[in-house]
N, C-alpha and C positions, 0 to 999 in steps of 0.2 A: 101965380096964374100964368105969367108969361113963360115960365119954364115948362109948365104943363103943355101949353100951346106949341112950343118948339118941339117937344118930344112927340106930340101927336102929329105935327107936320112932318117930322123926320120919318115917323112910322108910315105915314100915308105915302110919302115919296118913295120909300123903300118898297112898299107894296106895289105901287105903280111901275117901278123899275122892274120888279120881279115879273109882273104881269106882261109888260112889254117884251121882256126877254122870252117868256113862254110863248107869246104870240109869234115872235120872230122864228123861234125854233120850230114850231108846228107849221108855220108858213113854208119853211124850207122843206120839211118832211112832206108836205102836200105837193110841192113842186117836184120833188124826186119821185113820189108815188105816181103822179099824173104822167110824167115823162116816161115812166116805166110801164104803167098799166092802163092809162087812159082815164077819162073823167067820170066813168060810171062806177059808183061805189058798189053797185050790185055785182059787178064782175071784177072789181079791183079790191081785194081784201086789204091791201096796204093803205089805200085811200080810206077805206071804211074804218080802219084802225086810227088813222089820223083824225078823222071826223069825230070819233069817240073821244079821243084825247083832247081835242079842241073844246068839246063840250065840258070835259072834266075841269078845265081851267077857265071856264066861262068866256071863251072866245066867241064873240058875236057871230051869228049865222051869216050875216052879210059879209063879214071879213073872211070867213071860210070860203064862201062862194066866190069872192073876189080873188082869193089866193088860187082857187082852181082855174078861174078864167085867165089869170095872169100867167099861170104855168104854161098855157098854150101859146102865149105871145112870142113873137120872134125876138123881142128884146129881152126876154126872160133869161137870166143867167143859168148856165148849166152847172149845177152844183156837183162837186165830187166829194164823196164821203171818205174821210181819211182818219185813221186811228193813230194817235201818238202815244208813246209809252215812255215812262221815265220814273225817277225816284225823287220824292220830295225830301225835305230835311228829316233826319232821324230814321232813314231807311224805309219810309212809307212809300209803297208802290202806288203809282197814279196812271190811270188811263184817261185820255182826252179824246172824245169823239167830236169830230168837226164836219161841217158841210161848207165847202168853200168853192168860190169861182176863181181863186188865185192861191194856189198851194204855196207859192214862193213867199207871199205875204204871211200866210198862216203859219208856216213852219218857223219863220223868223220871229213872229210874235210869241208863239208858244215857247220857243227856245229862250227868248228873253225873259219870259215869266219864270221859267224854271231857274235860270241863272240868278235872277234877282231874289228869288225865294229860297236860295241855298239848296237848290235841287239840281238834277241832271237829266236832260232829255236823252233817252236811250234809242237803240235801234229797234226795228220791228221784231217782235218776239221776245224782247228782253224782259218784259214785265207781264204780258198777257197770259203766260203759262200759269200765273198765280191766281187767275180768275177763271170763272166759268161763265160763258155767254148763255143767258137764259131769257126766256119769255116770262114776263111778270104781268099777271092779270089781277086787277082789283075789282071786286064785286060788292054790290050793296048786300047788307046782311038780311034785309027784310024779305021774309018768305023763303029763305034758303036755310037748309040744314047742312052745316059743314060736314057732319058725319056722313050723311047721305051723298053729298057732293063728292066726297073723297072716294067712296065706293063706285060712283057712277063715272068718274073721270080718270080713274087709275089706268084704264085701257086706252086712254087718249094722250098718254105721255105725262100725266101728273107725277111730279117728283116731290114737291113740298106744298103743304097747305097750312096756313096759319092766320092769325089776326094781324091787322095793321091799321094804319091811319090814312084817310083820304086827304085831298087837297084842303078841305075845309075843317079838318080835325075830326071828322066822323069815323066811327069804327067801320072797317071793311074786312072782307075775306080776301086774303092774298094767295094766289095760286102761282106756282113756279113750275116751268117745264124747260127741258133742254131746248136750245134755239132751233134745233132741227124739227122739233115737234110744235113749234109756234103755230103754224097754219092748221095743223090737226086739232089743236086745242081751241083755236079761234072758231073753227067750223063746229066742233062739238058743242061749244057754248051757244052758238047761233041756233043749232038744231034743237037745243033745249029751251029756246026762247029767252036766253039770258044775255043781256047787253052789258058788257063790262063798263065800269066807270072809266077805266083806262086800260090800255094794253101796250106795254112797253118792252123793249129789249134792253136788258141791263147786264152789266158785268158784275157777278157776285164773287167776292174774294174767297178763296179756299181756306186761307188762314189770315188772321188779323194781327196787327202790330200794336202793342200797348206802349204809350209814352206818357210823360207827365202832362199836366194841364197846360203849362207854359209852352211845352214843345208842340202840343196839339194846336194851340192858338197860332203858332208859327206856320204849321202845316196848313191850317184852314185859311190863313191869309193868302197863301199861294193858290189854293183851290178857288177862293173868291176872285182873285185876279184872272184866273183862267176862265171862270164862268162868265165874267163880264165882257169877254171878247166876243164880238159879233159873229165870228166864224165858229165859235165853240158851241156845240149842241148840249153835251153832257160831260160831267167829270165823275170818275169813279176812283175810289181809293180803298186801301185795306187797313185804315186806321180803326182801331177797336172803339 
C-alpha cells in the first residue's frame, strides 16, 4: 500500500510540475504578445492564440488575466525569443526555443546541458535546415468532417491534416500549415466559427534518426534537462 501511495504521489507531483511549466511558458507568450500587439484579443491574434492555448492546458482564467495585466507593468521583464541549435548524442538534431530576459545566462545553461548530455551546441543555422517551421492547429472532432475540412481549407494554406491526441488524451484533428500561412489559417478557422483547442508554432523534422532504446533514453534525458530550464519554452528533435 505504501509503495502504491508513493507512486501516486510521484505521479501527482510530476503532473503539477508539468502544469506549472506550461503556465510559465504561456505566461511568457502572453507577455510577448501584449508587448507587441496590445491587450485586446479582438485585434491581437497572437494574444488570442495564447488564450486558446491557456484554455487547452486548463490555465485558470484569472491567471491569464493577471498575466495580461502584468505584461503592462513597468517592472515586467522584456523577454527576447532566441532559438538555439545543436546535436544531442548519436547525431540527433535538437532545436531549443527560449524566451529570456538574460541571454548570457540562458546560453550558458543551454550549453551546459548539451555538454553534460554528450551533445554539442551549434551555431545559428547549423541544425534548423533539417526542420520546417509550421503552424499546428488542433481541433475538436465533434461536428467536423475531416474530409470536408480538407477541401475547405486547402486554399488557406493547408499542407497536412490527420488525427492526433489532445492534452487530455482525446482524439483531435491536426492541421499543419507553413509558418507564413499561420495567420491566414487562424482567420479562416475563425470565419468558419471554429475555435481550435490549441494553435502552436512547431519545428517539424524533414527526416528522422533511428537509434536503439538505450540511446533514445540518453537523448531524452538531455531533452528533459532542457525542458526543465525556466528560460526554455519548447524543445524539438528529429528522433524517430
